[in-house]
N, C-alpha and C positions, 0 to 999 in steps of 0.2 A: 083498646087493650082487652084481651080475653082472660077472664079469671081462670086459673088452672091450679091443679094440685101438683106440687113438685115432689117426686119420690126420690129419696136419697138413701144411701147406706152410711149415714153419719150416726155416730154415737156420742153421747155426752157422759163424761166421767166427772163426778163431783170433785174429785181430787186433781185430775190432770187436764180437764177441758175436753174439747171436741176432737174426735177421731173420725176418719173416713176409711171405707174399705176400697182397696184397689182391686177391681174385678178380675184382672188377669191372674194375679198371684195370690189373691185373698189376703194380702198384707193389710195391716192396720197402719194408717199414716196419721201422726199427730199433726193437726192442722196448723197449730201455732209454730212448732219447731221444725216440721218436716221430717221428724224421725220416723223410722219405719220398723215395724215388728212383724214377724211371721211365726206361725205355729207349726210345731212338729211334735207328735205324740203328746199332746196336751200340755206342752210347755212353750212359752213365748220366747223368741229370740230376737234381739234387737239387731238390725242391719247397721253396721258401723260405717260412718263416712269419715271419721277422724281417728288417727292412730292412737291418740291418748285414751279415748273411750274403750277401744278394743283392748289396749294394754292394761287398763284399769280393771276390766272385766276378767282378764286372764289372771292378773295379780290377786284379785279377790278370790277366785277359784283356787289358786295355789295356797292362799292363806287358809281357806276352809279345809283343804286336804291336810295341811300341816296340823291344824287344830284337831282333826279327826284321827291323827296318827298315821297318815299315809305319806309316802315318799313318791313324788311325781318323777317318773323316769323319762317321759317324752310328752311333748306338746304337739298335737296335730292341729293345724289351722286350715280353714277353708281356703282354697287356692285364690279366691277373689281378693284376699287380703295380703297377698305376697308383696305387691308394690307398696301398700300402705305401711307394712311393718319393716321394709327393707332398711330404713335408717337405724333401727334398733338391733339388728342382727350383727353378731360378731362374725369373724372369719370361719368359725366352726359351725355355723347354722344353729346357734343357741340363743335362747331368750331367757333372761333371768338365770343364766348358767345351766339351763336344761336343754337337752337335745330337742330340736324343732324340725318339723317337716310340714310341707303344704300338701293338702289333698287336692287332686285335680277336679273335684266336684262331679265325677262321673256317676256317683251314687246319689239318688234323690235327696237323702237327708243332708248331704253336704251343700246343697243349694239353699238350705235354711239354717242349719246350725253353724256356729262360728268356730268352735274348736272343741277338741276332746283331749282329756288328760289320761295318759297311761300311768298306772300307779302300782305300788307294792307296799306292803306294811313296812313301817319304819320311818324314822326321822331323817330328813335330808342332811347331808354332810355340810352343805353351805346354805345360807339363808339369803341368797342374792336378791330375791324379789322384795325383801323387807328393806334393804338399803340401796337398791339399784336406783340411780338417778339419771340414766341416759335420757 
C-alpha cells in the first residue's frame, strides 16, 4: 500500500455535520441526508426532492409576507417541481388559494431558485395557507 494524501472538497459544520461539493454544479450535498443546496446571489436554496418540504418552504414565505403586510398575488415555481406539486394543485392552477405558474427554467436563476412570490401591499382576503390541509 502506498501512503497518499486524499484531497476532497468536504466541509464540516459543527451544527449539521459533513457536506461535500458537487463539482459540476457547485452544489453542497449533506452527506448524511443527501440533501442538496445551491447558491444564487449569496443566498442558499435547497433542492427539494419531496413535495412536503417545498410546500412547507412556500408556506413559510407566505406567512412572512403576511406578517410584513404584503398580499401575495402569484406564486411562480421552478418548472422542475411541476410533477412534484401536481397532487396539491386544484383545477384553477392555484396553491393555497393563490394563482400559480411554473417557470420553464430558461433563465439561469430558475435552475437554482425554487419559487418567487409576486406581491402587493395589503392583507390577503383568504388565509388558505394557514388552514390548508391537502
